[in-house]
C-alpha positions as CSV (number, residue, x, y, z in Angstrom):
1,M,0.0,0.0,0.0
2,E,1.5,3.3,-1.1
3,V,1.0,6.3,1.2
4,E,0.6,9.7,-0.3
5,F,0.9,13.1,1.5
6,K,-1.0,16.2,0.6
7,S,1.8,18.5,1.8
8,I,5.4,18.7,3.0
9,G,4.1,19.5,6.5
10,E,2.0,16.3,6.6
11,L,5.1,14.3,5.5
12,Y,7.2,16.1,8.2
13,S,4.6,15.2,10.8
14,K,4.8,11.5,9.9
15,L,8.6,11.5,10.0
16,E,8.9,13.6,13.2
17,P,9.3,10.7,15.6
18,A,12.3,9.5,13.6
19,L,13.7,13.0,13.4
20,I,13.4,13.5,17.1
21,T,15.1,10.1,17.7
22,K,18.0,11.1,15.4
23,A,18.5,14.5,17.0
24,A,18.4,12.9,20.5
25,E,21.0,10.3,19.4
26,M,23.2,13.1,18.0
27,R,22.9,15.1,21.3
28,R,24.1,12.0,23.2
29,S,27.1,11.8,20.8
30,G,28.0,15.4,21.6
31,Y,26.3,17.4,18.9
32,L,24.3,19.4,21.4
33,Y,23.2,22.1,18.9
34,I,21.6,19.8,16.3
35,K,17.8,20.0,16.2
36,K,15.3,17.8,14.4
37,E,14.8,20.6,11.8
38,D,18.6,20.4,11.0
39,V,18.3,16.7,10.3
40,W,15.2,17.3,8.2
41,N,16.8,20.1,6.2
42,Y,20.0,18.1,5.6
43,L,18.1,15.1,4.2
44,K,15.7,17.3,2.2
45,E,18.4,19.4,0.6
46,V,21.2,16.9,0.3
47,K,20.2,13.3,0.5
48,W,16.7,13.4,-1.0
49,A,17.1,16.4,-3.4
50,K,17.2,14.3,-6.5
51,S,15.3,11.3,-5.3
52,V,12.0,10.1,-6.8
53,D,9.3,8.0,-5.3
54,L,10.8,7.4,-1.9
55,G,8.8,5.3,0.4
56,L,8.1,6.3,4.0
57,H,10.2,3.3,5.2
58,Q,13.1,4.4,3.1
59,M,12.9,7.9,4.5
60,V,12.8,6.7,8.1
61,T,15.8,4.4,7.4
62,D,17.7,7.4,5.9
63,I,16.9,9.5,9.0
64,L,18.0,6.9,11.5
65,N,21.1,5.9,9.5
66,S,22.3,9.3,8.3
67,D,25.9,10.1,9.1
68,D,26.3,12.5,12.1
69,L,29.4,14.1,10.8
70,E,27.8,14.8,7.4
71,I,24.8,16.5,9.1
72,D,27.2,18.5,11.3
73,T,29.3,19.6,8.3
74,Y,26.1,20.6,6.3
75,L,24.9,22.7,9.2
76,K,28.2,24.4,9.8
77,E,28.6,25.2,6.1
78,K,25.0,26.5,5.9
79,L,25.5,28.7,9.0
80,N,28.9,29.9,7.7
81,L,27.3,30.9,4.3
82,K,24.4,32.6,6.2
83,N,26.8,34.6,8.4
84,R,29.0,35.5,5.3
85,N,25.9,36.7,3.4
86,A,24.8,38.8,6.5
87,Y,28.2,40.4,6.6
88,F,28.1,41.5,3.0
89,E,24.6,42.8,3.3
90,D,25.6,45.4,5.8
C-alpha cells in the first residue's frame, strides 16, 4: 500500500518521531546544537534532493542511519554561508 501526502508539512509530521530520535541520538554523541529541523533540512536538501518515489520506510531508514558528521558539516557550512551573506549585506 502506497502512502501519499498532501503537503510537505504532513510528511514532516509523519517523520517527526524518527527526526526526534536522530536528533536525540546526536545530542548523546556530543552534537548538542543539532535539532530535528537540522536533520530534516540536511536530508531534504542533500540526500533526497534528486530522489524520486521514496517510500516512507526508506525515509525513516535514511533519517536513522544518516551520518552524524555529514549533518554537522552541512549545518556548519550553511551557517557559515548565512553569516557570510549577512556580513556582506551590511
